[in-house]
DSSP file (Angstrom, degrees, kcal/mol; ACC not computed):
  #  RESIDUE AA STRUCTURE BP1 BP2  ACC     N-H-->O    O-->H-N    N-H-->O    O-->H-N    TCO  KAPPA ALPHA  PHI   PSI    X-CA   Y-CA   Z-CA
    1    1 A M              0   0    0      0, 0.0   146,-0.1     0, 0.0     2,-0.1   0.000 360.0 360.0 360.0 130.7   38.5  -19.5  138.9
    2    2 A P        -     0   0    0      0, 0.0     2,-0.3     0, 0.0    17,-0.1  -0.373 360.0-122.0 -69.8 144.6   38.5  -15.7  138.3
    3    3 A E        -     0   0    0     15,-0.4    15,-3.1    -2,-0.1     2,-0.3  -0.615  32.2-137.2 -78.6 146.8   39.0  -13.4  141.2
    4    4 A S  E     -A   17   0A   0     -2,-0.3     2,-0.3    13,-0.2    13,-0.2  -0.737  20.4-174.5-108.5 157.2   36.1  -11.0  141.5
    5    5 A R  E     -A   16   0A   0     11,-1.3    11,-4.4    -2,-0.3     2,-0.3  -0.978  31.7-104.8-141.5 153.2   36.0   -7.3  142.3
    6    6 A A  E     -A   15   0A   0     -2,-0.3     2,-0.5     9,-0.3     9,-0.2  -0.598  24.6-164.3 -81.9 137.5   33.0   -5.1  142.8
    7    7 A R  E     -A   14   0A   0      7,-2.7     7,-2.0    -2,-0.3     2,-0.4  -0.987  14.8-164.5-117.1 118.5   31.9   -2.7  140.1
    8    8 A E  E     +A   13   0A   0     -2,-0.5     2,-0.3     5,-0.2     5,-0.2  -0.822  11.9 177.0-107.8 142.8   29.5   -0.1  141.4
    9    9 A S        -     0   0    0      3,-1.6    -2,-0.0    -2,-0.4     0, 0.0  -0.811  47.1 -99.9-128.0 175.0   27.3    2.2  139.5
   10   10 A S  S    S+     0   0    0     -2,-0.3     3,-0.1     1,-0.2    -2,-0.0   0.804 122.3  38.3 -67.1 -26.5   24.8    4.8  140.8
   11   11 A A  S    S-     0   0    0      1,-0.3     2,-0.3    -3,-0.0    -1,-0.2   0.877 129.1 -34.5 -91.9 -42.8   21.9    2.3  140.2
   12   12 A H        -     0   0    0      2,-0.0    -3,-1.6    -5,-0.0     2,-0.3  -0.942  56.1-112.0-166.3-179.9   23.4   -1.0  141.2
   13   13 A A  E     -A    8   0A   0     -2,-0.3     2,-0.3    -5,-0.2    -5,-0.2  -0.944  15.7-165.7-132.5 151.3   26.6   -3.1  141.4
   14   14 A H  E     -A    7   0A   0     -7,-2.0    -7,-2.7    -2,-0.3     2,-0.6  -0.936  33.3-108.3-126.8 152.6   27.9   -6.3  139.7
   15   15 A Q  E     -A    6   0A   0     -2,-0.3    -9,-0.3    26,-0.3    29,-0.1  -0.745  40.2-152.9 -76.6 123.8   30.8   -8.4  140.6
   16   16 A G  E     -A    5   0A   0    -11,-4.4   -11,-1.3    -2,-0.6     2,-0.5  -0.355  11.8-117.5 -86.4 175.8   33.4   -7.8  137.9
   17   17 A F  E     -A    4   0A   0     20,-0.6     2,-0.6   -13,-0.2   -13,-0.2  -0.969  16.2-129.5-119.4 132.1   36.0  -10.3  136.9
   18   18 A E        -     0   0    0    -15,-3.1   -15,-0.4    -2,-0.5    16,-0.1  -0.690  27.4-175.9 -78.9 122.2   39.7   -9.7  137.3
   19   19 A I        -     0   0    0     -2,-0.6    18,-0.1    14,-0.1    17,-0.1  -0.985  40.0 -98.2-118.3 127.4   41.4  -10.5  134.0
   20   20 A P        -     0   0    0      0, 0.0     3,-0.5     0, 0.0    -2,-0.0  -0.168  33.0-158.8 -48.6 129.8   45.2  -10.3  134.0
   21   21 A D  S    S+     0   0    0      1,-0.2    10,-0.1    11,-0.0    12,-0.1   0.208  71.3  88.8-101.6  16.5   46.0   -6.9  132.6
   22   22 A D        +     0   0    0      8,-0.1     2,-0.3     2,-0.0    -1,-0.2   0.363  65.7 108.8 -91.4   6.6   49.6   -7.6  131.5
   23   23 A F        +     0   0    0     -3,-0.5     8,-0.9     8,-0.1     2,-0.3  -0.661  37.7 168.1 -88.4 136.3   48.4   -8.8  128.1
   24   24 A Q  B     -B   30   0B   0     -2,-0.3    -2,-0.0     6,-0.2    -3,-0.0  -0.979  38.2-108.7-135.1 149.2   48.9   -6.9  124.9
   25   25 A D    >   -     0   0    0      4,-1.8     3,-2.7    -2,-0.3    88,-0.1  -0.267  43.1 -95.9 -69.7 168.9   48.4   -8.2  121.4
   26   26 A L  T 3  S+     0   0    0      1,-0.3    -1,-0.1     2,-0.1    87,-0.0   0.723 125.4  62.1 -62.6 -20.6   51.5   -8.8  119.3
   27   27 A G  T 3  S-     0   0    0      2,-0.1    -1,-0.3    86,-0.1    -2,-0.1   0.474 117.5-112.6 -81.1  -1.8   51.1   -5.3  117.7
   28   28 A G    <   +     0   0    0     -3,-2.7    -2,-0.1     1,-0.3    -1,-0.0   0.516  67.9 144.9  85.8   5.6   51.5   -3.8  121.2
   29   29 A R        -     0   0    0      1,-0.1    -4,-1.8    -4,-0.0    -1,-0.3  -0.632  48.1-123.2 -79.8 132.0   48.0   -2.5  121.4
   30   30 A P  B     -B   24   0B   0      0, 0.0     2,-0.4     0, 0.0    34,-0.2  -0.375  14.1-131.9 -76.1 153.5   46.7   -2.7  125.0
   31   31 A V        -     0   0    0     -8,-0.9     2,-1.7   -10,-0.1     3,-0.2  -0.848  16.6-126.7-100.7 138.4   43.5   -4.5  126.0
   32   32 A D     >  +     0   0    0     -2,-0.4     4,-2.1     1,-0.2     5,-0.1  -0.629  37.7 170.0 -84.9  82.4   40.9   -2.7  128.2
   33   33 A H  H  > S+     0   0    0     -2,-1.7     4,-2.5     1,-0.2    -1,-0.2   0.803  70.8  58.8 -67.9 -30.0   40.8   -5.5  130.8
   34   34 A A  H  > S+     0   0    0      2,-0.2     4,-2.2     1,-0.2    -1,-0.2   0.948 109.4  43.2 -64.3 -47.3   38.8   -3.3  133.3
   35   35 A M  H  > S+     0   0    0      1,-0.2     4,-2.7     2,-0.2    -2,-0.2   0.911 113.4  52.6 -63.7 -41.3   35.9   -2.9  130.7
   36   36 A L  H  X S+     0   0    0     -4,-2.1     4,-2.4     1,-0.2    -1,-0.2   0.909 109.7  48.5 -61.8 -42.3   36.2   -6.6  129.8
   37   37 A G  H  X S+     0   0    0     -4,-2.5     4,-2.1     2,-0.2   -20,-0.6   0.890 111.9  49.4 -63.8 -40.1   35.8   -7.6  133.4
   38   38 A E  H  X S+     0   0    0     -4,-2.2     4,-2.6   -22,-0.2    -2,-0.2   0.914 110.9  50.4 -64.7 -42.8   32.8   -5.3  133.9
   39   39 A L  H  X S+     0   0    0     -4,-2.7     4,-2.6     1,-0.2     5,-0.2   0.928 111.0  47.6 -61.9 -46.1   31.2   -6.7  130.8
   40   40 A I  H  X S+     0   0    0     -4,-2.4     4,-2.7     1,-0.2    -1,-0.2   0.902 112.2  50.7 -63.9 -39.9   31.6  -10.3  131.9
   41   41 A G  H  X S+     0   0    0     -4,-2.1     4,-1.8     2,-0.2   -26,-0.3   0.919 111.9  46.4 -62.8 -44.3   30.3   -9.4  135.4
   42   42 A A  H  <>S+     0   0    0     -4,-2.6     5,-2.7     2,-0.2     4,-0.4   0.913 114.8  47.1 -64.9 -42.1   27.2   -7.7  133.9
   43   43 A A  H ><5S+     0   0    0     -4,-2.6     3,-1.1     1,-0.2    -2,-0.2   0.903 109.2  53.8 -66.5 -40.7   26.6  -10.6  131.5
   44   44 A Y  H 3<5S+     0   0    0     -4,-2.7    -1,-0.2     1,-0.3    -2,-0.2   0.882 111.3  46.6 -59.8 -37.9   27.1  -13.2  134.3
   45   45 A D  T 3<5S-     0   0    0     -4,-1.8    -1,-0.3    -5,-0.2    -2,-0.2   0.509 113.6-121.5 -81.8  -5.0   24.4  -11.3  136.3
   46   46 A G  T < 5 +     0   0    0     -3,-1.1     2,-1.1    -4,-0.4    -3,-0.2   0.767  58.6 152.4  72.4  25.7   22.1  -11.1  133.3
   47   47 A C    >>< +     0   0    0     -5,-2.7     4,-2.5     1,-0.2     3,-0.8  -0.731  18.1 174.2 -95.0  93.7   22.0   -7.3  133.4
   48   48 A T  H 3> S+     0   0    0     -2,-1.1     4,-2.4     1,-0.2    -1,-0.2   0.777  74.7  67.7 -70.3 -25.3   21.4   -6.2  129.9
   49   49 A S  H 34 S+     0   0    0      1,-0.2    -1,-0.2     2,-0.2    -2,-0.1   0.802 115.0  28.9 -66.6 -25.8   21.0   -2.5  131.0
   50   50 A C  H <> S+     0   0    0     -3,-0.8     4,-1.5     2,-0.1    -2,-0.2   0.784 119.6  56.1 -94.3 -37.9   24.8   -2.6  131.8
   51   51 A Q  H  X S+     0   0    0     -4,-2.5     4,-2.6     1,-0.2     5,-0.2   0.906 100.8  56.5 -63.8 -44.9   25.8   -5.2  129.3
   52   52 A D  H  X S+     0   0    0     -4,-2.4     4,-2.0     1,-0.2    -1,-0.2   0.919 109.0  43.4 -60.5 -48.5   24.5   -3.4  126.2
   53   53 A P  H  > S+     0   0    0      0, 0.0     4,-1.8     0, 0.0    -1,-0.2   0.875 114.0  52.1 -66.7 -32.7   26.4   -0.1  126.6
   54   54 A L  H  X S+     0   0    0     -4,-1.5     4,-2.8     2,-0.2    -2,-0.2   0.895 108.2  51.1 -67.6 -38.7   29.6   -2.0  127.5
   55   55 A L  H  X S+     0   0    0     -4,-2.6     4,-2.4     2,-0.2    -1,-0.2   0.890 106.8  54.8 -62.6 -38.6   29.2   -4.1  124.4
   56   56 A T  H  X S+     0   0    0     -4,-2.0     4,-0.5    -5,-0.2    -1,-0.2   0.910 112.5  42.6 -61.7 -42.3   28.8   -1.0  122.3
   57   57 A L  H >< S+     0   0    0     -4,-1.8     3,-0.9     1,-0.2     4,-0.3   0.906 111.6  56.2 -67.7 -42.2   32.1    0.3  123.8
   58   58 A L  H >< S+     0   0    0     -4,-2.8     3,-2.3     1,-0.2     7,-0.4   0.916 101.8  53.9 -57.5 -47.8   33.8   -3.0  123.4
   59   59 A V  H 3< S+     0   0    0     -4,-2.4    -1,-0.2     1,-0.3    -2,-0.2   0.651  98.7  63.1 -71.1 -13.1   33.2   -3.4  119.7
   60   60 A E  T << S+     0   0    0     -3,-0.9    -1,-0.3    -4,-0.5    -2,-0.2   0.538  98.9  63.4 -80.4  -6.4   34.8    0.0  119.0
   61   61 A D    <>  -     0   0    0     -3,-2.3     4,-2.4    -4,-0.3     3,-0.2  -0.859  66.4-173.8-119.8  92.0   38.0   -1.6  120.4
   62   62 A P  H  > S+     0   0    0      0, 0.0     4,-2.6     0, 0.0     5,-0.2   0.843  83.2  55.0 -57.5 -35.3   39.1   -4.4  118.1
   63   63 A T  H  > S+     0   0    0      2,-0.2     4,-1.8     1,-0.2   -32,-0.1   0.929 111.0  42.8 -66.2 -44.5   41.9   -5.5  120.4
   64   64 A T  H  > S+     0   0    0     -3,-0.2     4,-1.8     2,-0.2    -1,-0.2   0.865 113.8  52.5 -70.3 -35.3   39.7   -5.9  123.4
   65   65 A T  H  X S+     0   0    0     -4,-2.4     4,-2.0    -7,-0.4    -2,-0.2   0.933 109.4  49.3 -63.0 -45.1   37.0   -7.6  121.3
   66   66 A A  H  X S+     0   0    0     -4,-2.6     4,-2.8     1,-0.2    -2,-0.2   0.872 107.1  56.0 -62.2 -36.2   39.6  -10.1  120.0
   67   67 A R  H  X S+     0   0    0     -4,-1.8     4,-2.6     2,-0.2    -1,-0.2   0.892 105.5  51.3 -63.9 -38.9   40.7  -10.7  123.6
   68   68 A L  H  X S+     0   0    0     -4,-1.8     4,-2.0     2,-0.2    -2,-0.2   0.928 112.1  46.3 -62.6 -45.0   37.2  -11.7  124.6
   69   69 A V  H  X S+     0   0    0     -4,-2.0     4,-2.3     1,-0.2    -2,-0.2   0.914 111.8  52.2 -63.2 -41.8   37.0  -14.1  121.6
   70   70 A E  H  X S+     0   0    0     -4,-2.8     4,-3.1     1,-0.2     5,-0.2   0.917 107.6  51.4 -60.4 -43.8   40.4  -15.4  122.6
   71   71 A L  H  X S+     0   0    0     -4,-2.6     4,-2.6     1,-0.2     5,-0.2   0.900 109.4  50.7 -60.4 -40.6   39.3  -16.0  126.2
   72   72 A A  H  X S+     0   0    0     -4,-2.0     4,-1.9     2,-0.2    -1,-0.2   0.911 114.2  44.2 -63.0 -41.9   36.3  -18.0  124.9
   73   73 A C  H  X S+     0   0    0     -4,-2.3     4,-2.7     2,-0.2    -2,-0.2   0.920 114.2  48.5 -69.5 -43.9   38.5  -20.1  122.7
   74   74 A V  H  X S+     0   0    0     -4,-3.1     4,-2.3     1,-0.2    -2,-0.2   0.919 113.5  46.7 -63.6 -44.0   41.1  -20.7  125.4
   75   75 A S  H  X S+     0   0    0     -4,-2.6     4,-2.0    -5,-0.2    -1,-0.2   0.887 113.9  48.1 -68.2 -36.8   38.6  -21.6  128.1
   76   76 A T  H  X S+     0   0    0     -4,-1.9     4,-2.9    -5,-0.2     6,-0.5   0.924 111.2  50.8 -66.5 -43.3   36.8  -24.0  125.7
   77   77 A H  H  X S+     0   0    0     -4,-2.7     4,-2.3     1,-0.2     5,-0.3   0.907 110.5  49.8 -59.5 -41.9   40.1  -25.6  124.6
   78   78 A A  H  < S+     0   0    0     -4,-2.3    -1,-0.2     1,-0.2    -2,-0.2   0.884 115.6  42.8 -64.8 -38.4   41.0  -26.1  128.3
   79   79 A M  H  < S+     0   0    0     -4,-2.0    -2,-0.2    -5,-0.2    -1,-0.2   0.882 129.2  24.7 -74.5 -38.7   37.6  -27.7  129.1
   80   80 A L  H  < S-     0   0    0     -4,-2.9    -2,-0.2     2,-0.3    -3,-0.2   0.510 101.5-114.3-109.2  -7.1   37.3  -29.9  126.0
   81   81 A G  S  < S+     0   0    0     -4,-2.3     2,-0.3    -5,-0.3    -4,-0.2   0.665  90.8   5.5  79.7  15.5   40.9  -30.4  124.9
   82   82 A G  S    S-     0   0    0     -6,-0.5    -2,-0.3    -5,-0.3    -3,-0.1  -0.909  93.8 -72.0 160.6 176.9   40.3  -28.5  121.7
   83   83 A L        -     0   0    0     -2,-0.3     2,-0.0    -3,-0.1     5,-0.0  -0.860  46.8-125.3 -98.7 130.8   37.7  -26.4  119.9
   84   84 A P    >   -     0   0    0      0, 0.0     3,-2.3     0, 0.0     4,-0.5  -0.371  23.6-113.2 -69.8 154.4   34.7  -28.3  118.5
   85   85 A A  G >> S+     0   0    0      1,-0.3     4,-3.0     2,-0.2     3,-1.1   0.781 114.2  71.1 -57.4 -27.6   34.0  -27.9  114.8
   86   86 A S  G 34 S+     0   0    0      1,-0.3    10,-0.5     2,-0.2    -1,-0.3   0.609 101.0  46.1 -67.6  -9.6   30.7  -26.1  115.8
   87   87 A M  G <4 S+     0   0    0     -3,-2.3    -1,-0.3     8,-0.1    17,-0.2   0.518 125.9  25.8-104.3  -9.4   33.0  -23.2  116.9
   88   88 A T  T <4 S+     0   0    0     -3,-1.1     2,-0.4    -4,-0.5    -2,-0.2   0.645 105.9  67.0-128.1 -22.5   35.2  -23.0  113.9
   89   89 A H  S >< S-     0   0    0     -4,-3.0     3,-1.1    -5,-0.1    -1,-0.2  -0.886  70.5-124.9-116.8 136.0   33.6  -24.4  110.7
   90   90 A E  T 3  S+     0   0    0     -2,-0.4    -3,-0.1     1,-0.2     7,-0.0  -0.385  94.0  29.2 -66.7 149.6   30.6  -23.1  108.7
   91   91 A G  T 3  S+     0   0    0      1,-0.2    -1,-0.2    -5,-0.1    -5,-0.1   0.352  87.4 116.9  83.1  -6.6   27.7  -25.4  108.2
   92   92 A V  S <  S-     0   0    0     -3,-1.1    -1,-0.2    -7,-0.2    -3,-0.0  -0.839  73.5-111.7 -93.9 126.8   28.3  -27.4  111.4
   93   93 A P        +     0   0    0      0, 0.0    -7,-0.1     0, 0.0     3,-0.0  -0.245  65.9 104.0 -59.3 142.1   25.3  -27.0  113.7
   94   94 A G  S    S-     0   0    0      1,-0.1    -3,-0.1     2,-0.1    -7,-0.0  -0.850  77.2 -89.2 159.9 168.2   25.9  -25.1  116.9
   95   95 A P  S    S+     0   0    0      0, 0.0     2,-0.2     0, 0.0    -8,-0.1   0.606  84.6 106.9 -79.3 -11.5   25.3  -21.8  118.6
   96   96 A S        -     0   0    0    -10,-0.5    34,-0.1     1,-0.1    -2,-0.1  -0.502  65.2-135.2 -73.1 131.1   28.5  -20.0  117.3
   97   97 A N     >  -     0   0    0     -2,-0.2     4,-2.5    32,-0.2     5,-0.2  -0.306  25.5-100.8 -81.6 170.9   27.8  -17.4  114.7
   98   98 A A  H  > S+     0   0    0      1,-0.2     4,-2.3     2,-0.2     5,-0.2   0.854 119.7  53.3 -60.8 -38.5   29.8  -16.9  111.5
   99   99 A E  H  > S+     0   0    0      2,-0.2     4,-1.9     1,-0.2    -1,-0.2   0.916 110.8  45.6 -66.5 -43.3   31.8  -14.0  112.8
  100  100 A F  H  > S+     0   0    0      1,-0.2     4,-3.0     2,-0.2     5,-0.2   0.938 112.8  51.3 -63.0 -45.6   32.9  -15.8  115.9
  101  101 A R  H  X S+     0   0    0     -4,-2.5     4,-2.8     1,-0.2     5,-0.2   0.885 107.1  53.9 -59.7 -39.6   33.8  -18.9  113.8
  102  102 A R  H  X S+     0   0    0     -4,-2.3     4,-1.9     2,-0.2    -1,-0.2   0.927 113.3  42.2 -62.1 -44.5   35.8  -16.8  111.4
  103  103 A M  H  X S+     0   0    0     -4,-1.9     4,-1.5     2,-0.2    -2,-0.2   0.922 115.1  49.2 -69.0 -43.2   37.9  -15.4  114.3
  104  104 A A  H  < S+     0   0    0     -4,-3.0     4,-0.3   -17,-0.2    -2,-0.2   0.905 111.3  50.2 -62.7 -41.2   38.2  -18.8  116.1
  105  105 A R  H >< S+     0   0    0     -4,-2.8     3,-1.2    -5,-0.2    -1,-0.2   0.897 107.4  54.1 -63.8 -40.7   39.3  -20.5  112.8
  106  106 A A  H 3< S+     0   0    0     -4,-1.9    -1,-0.2     1,-0.2     9,-0.2   0.835 109.3  49.6 -62.0 -31.8   41.9  -17.7  112.2
  107  107 A G  T >X S+     0   0    0     -4,-1.5     3,-0.7     7,-0.2     4,-0.7   0.402  81.9 126.6 -90.5   2.6   43.4  -18.4  115.7
  108  108 A L  G X4  +     0   0    0     -3,-1.2     3,-1.1    -4,-0.3     6,-0.1  -0.195  69.2  23.9 -59.2 153.7   43.6  -22.2  115.4
  109  109 A N  G 34 S-     0   0    0      1,-0.2    -1,-0.2     2,-0.1    -4,-0.0   0.818 138.6 -58.1  60.0  34.6   47.0  -23.8  116.1
  110  110 A G  G <4 S+     0   0    0     -3,-0.7     2,-1.3     1,-0.1     3,-0.3   0.664  94.4 140.3  76.3  16.2   48.1  -20.9  118.3
  111  111 A E    XX  +     0   0    0     -3,-1.1     4,-1.4    -4,-0.7     3,-0.8  -0.312  12.1 147.0 -87.8  53.1   47.7  -18.3  115.6
  112  112 A N  H 3>  +     0   0    0     -2,-1.3     4,-2.2     1,-0.3    -1,-0.2   0.835  66.2  60.7 -60.8 -33.8   46.3  -15.7  118.0
  113  113 A A  H 3> S+     0   0    0     -3,-0.3     4,-2.1     1,-0.2    -1,-0.3   0.879 103.0  52.3 -60.9 -36.4   47.9  -12.8  116.1
  114  114 A A  H <> S+     0   0    0     -3,-0.8     4,-2.4    -8,-0.2    -1,-0.2   0.859 106.5  53.8 -67.0 -34.9   45.8  -13.9  113.1
  115  115 A M  H  X S+     0   0    0     -4,-1.4     4,-2.0    -9,-0.2    -2,-0.2   0.919 109.0  47.9 -63.9 -43.5   42.7  -13.8  115.2
  116  116 A F  H  X S+     0   0    0     -4,-2.2     4,-1.9     1,-0.2    -2,-0.2   0.886 111.8  49.8 -66.0 -38.6   43.5  -10.2  116.3
  117  117 A R  H  X S+     0   0    0     -4,-2.1     4,-1.4     2,-0.2    -2,-0.2   0.904 108.9  52.5 -65.7 -40.5   44.1   -9.2  112.7
  118  118 A A  H  < S+     0   0    0     -4,-2.4     4,-0.5     1,-0.2    -2,-0.2   0.893 108.6  50.8 -61.9 -38.8   40.8  -10.8  111.6
  119  119 A C  H >< S+     0   0    0     -4,-2.0     3,-1.2     1,-0.2    -1,-0.2   0.899 105.2  55.8 -66.4 -40.4   39.0   -8.8  114.3
  120  120 A E  H 3< S+     0   0    0     -4,-1.9    -1,-0.2     1,-0.3    -2,-0.2   0.829 105.6  53.2 -59.3 -31.9   40.6   -5.5  113.1
  121  121 A Q  T 3< S+     0   0    0     -4,-1.4    -1,-0.3    -3,-0.2    -2,-0.2   0.575  93.7  92.7 -82.3  -9.8   39.2   -6.1  109.6
  122  122 A M  S <  S-     0   0    0     -3,-1.2    -3,-0.0    -4,-0.5   -23,-0.0  -0.471  78.5-116.5 -83.2 155.1   35.7   -6.6  110.8
  123  123 A S     >  -     0   0    0     -2,-0.1     4,-2.8     1,-0.1     5,-0.2  -0.433  34.7-103.9 -76.9 162.5   33.1   -3.9  111.1
  124  124 A P  H  > S+     0   0    0      0, 0.0     4,-2.4     0, 0.0     5,-0.2   0.867 124.1  55.0 -56.2 -35.4   31.7   -3.0  114.5
  125  125 A T  H  > S+     0   0    0      2,-0.2     4,-1.8     1,-0.2     5,-0.1   0.915 109.8  45.2 -64.4 -42.7   28.5   -4.9  113.7
  126  126 A E  H  > S+     0   0    0      2,-0.2     4,-2.3     1,-0.2    -1,-0.2   0.901 112.4  51.5 -67.5 -40.6   30.5   -8.0  112.9
  127  127 A R  H  X S+     0   0    0     -4,-2.8     4,-2.9     1,-0.2    -2,-0.2   0.891 107.4  53.7 -63.4 -37.5   32.6   -7.6  116.0
  128  128 A R  H  X S+     0   0    0     -4,-2.4     4,-2.5    -5,-0.2    -1,-0.2   0.911 107.8  50.3 -63.6 -40.8   29.5   -7.3  118.1
  129  129 A A  H  X S+     0   0    0     -4,-1.8     4,-1.8     2,-0.2   -32,-0.2   0.942 113.5  44.9 -61.2 -46.9   28.2  -10.6  116.7
  130  130 A A  H  X S+     0   0    0     -4,-2.3     4,-2.4     1,-0.2    -2,-0.2   0.905 113.0  51.6 -63.1 -41.1   31.5  -12.3  117.5
  131  131 A A  H  X S+     0   0    0     -4,-2.9     4,-3.1     1,-0.2     5,-0.2   0.875 105.3  55.8 -64.7 -37.8   31.5  -10.7  120.9
  132  132 A N  H  X S+     0   0    0     -4,-2.5     4,-2.4     2,-0.2    -1,-0.2   0.935 110.9  43.8 -60.8 -46.1   28.0  -11.9  121.7
  133  133 A T  H  X S+     0   0    0     -4,-1.8     4,-2.3     2,-0.2    -2,-0.2   0.926 115.3  49.1 -64.1 -43.8   29.0  -15.5  121.0
  134  134 A A  H  X S+     0   0    0     -4,-2.4     4,-2.7     1,-0.2     5,-0.2   0.918 112.0  48.3 -62.0 -43.6   32.2  -15.2  123.0
  135  135 A L  H  X S+     0   0    0     -4,-3.1     4,-2.7     1,-0.2     5,-0.3   0.916 110.9  50.1 -64.2 -43.8   30.4  -13.6  125.9
  136  136 A D  H  X S+     0   0    0     -4,-2.4     4,-2.3    -5,-0.2    -1,-0.2   0.901 112.5  49.0 -59.4 -40.5   27.7  -16.3  125.9
  137  137 A T  H  X S+     0   0    0     -4,-2.3     4,-2.2     2,-0.2    -2,-0.2   0.947 113.8  43.8 -65.2 -50.3   30.5  -19.0  125.8
  138  138 A V  H  X S+     0   0    0     -4,-2.7     4,-2.4     2,-0.2    -2,-0.2   0.935 116.5  46.2 -63.0 -47.4   32.5  -17.4  128.7
  139  139 A V  H  X S+     0   0    0     -4,-2.7     4,-2.6     1,-0.2    -1,-0.2   0.899 111.5  52.6 -64.8 -40.3   29.5  -16.8  130.9
  140  140 A G  H  X S+     0   0    0     -4,-2.3     4,-1.9    -5,-0.3    -1,-0.2   0.906 110.7  47.1 -60.7 -41.7   28.1  -20.3  130.2
  141  141 A Q  H  X S+     0   0    0     -4,-2.2     4,-1.9     2,-0.2    -2,-0.2   0.894 111.5  50.7 -69.0 -38.7   31.4  -21.8  131.3
  142  142 A L  H  X S+     0   0    0     -4,-2.4     4,-1.0     1,-0.2    -2,-0.2   0.911 109.7  51.0 -62.8 -41.0   31.6  -19.7  134.4
  143  143 A A  H  < S+     0   0    0     -4,-2.6    -2,-0.2     1,-0.2    -1,-0.2   0.866 109.9  50.0 -65.2 -35.9   28.0  -20.7  135.3
  144  144 A M  H  < S+     0   0    0     -4,-1.9    -1,-0.2     1,-0.2    -2,-0.2   0.868 118.5  38.1 -68.8 -36.2   28.9  -24.4  134.9
  145  145 A G  H  < S-     0   0    0     -4,-1.9    -1,-0.2     1,-0.1    -2,-0.2   0.497 114.3-116.7 -93.5  -4.0   32.0  -24.1  137.0
  146  146 A G     <        0   0    0     -4,-1.0    -1,-0.1     1,-0.2    -2,-0.1   0.137 360.0 360.0  78.3 154.9   30.5  -21.7  139.6
  147  147 A R              0   0    0     -4,-0.1    -1,-0.2  -146,-0.1    -4,-0.1   0.477 360.0 360.0 -79.8 360.0   31.8  -18.3  140.1
C-alpha cells in the first residue's frame, strides 16, 4: 500500500502518493517521482483541474511517462500473475489503448529498458494516450485495494 503525503495548492489539496525515488532508467535519466505522486493523487481524487496540467507536464518527460506505464504493468502483473492480452496485443478487446499496449508489449519478459526506449520514440500525444491508460489502471487498482 503506498504511503501518502499531502500536496497542497492555493485552491485545495490532494493526498499524493509516495513512490520510491531511488529509481532511474537504465540510461541514468531520473524520474520525477514527486510529480508522478501528485498526478496519481489528483487522479485518485478525480480532480481533472489538477490532473490535466500534471499530465501535460508528464508527457514532456518520456522517462517519467514510461515509469507510470511500468508501474501499471508491474501492479497488474502482481495482481494477476501476468499481463492479460488485452493490455499487450492489438485486436484483443479491452480498455488499453494502442500506445499503452505498444509500451507494455515492449516491456514483456522484464525488458523494461525496451519500454523506456519505446516511450522516448513516441510523440507527446502518443505518450499522453499511454499515460491515460496507465493512470486509469493504477488508480483503478488503488481503488479496489483501498488507499
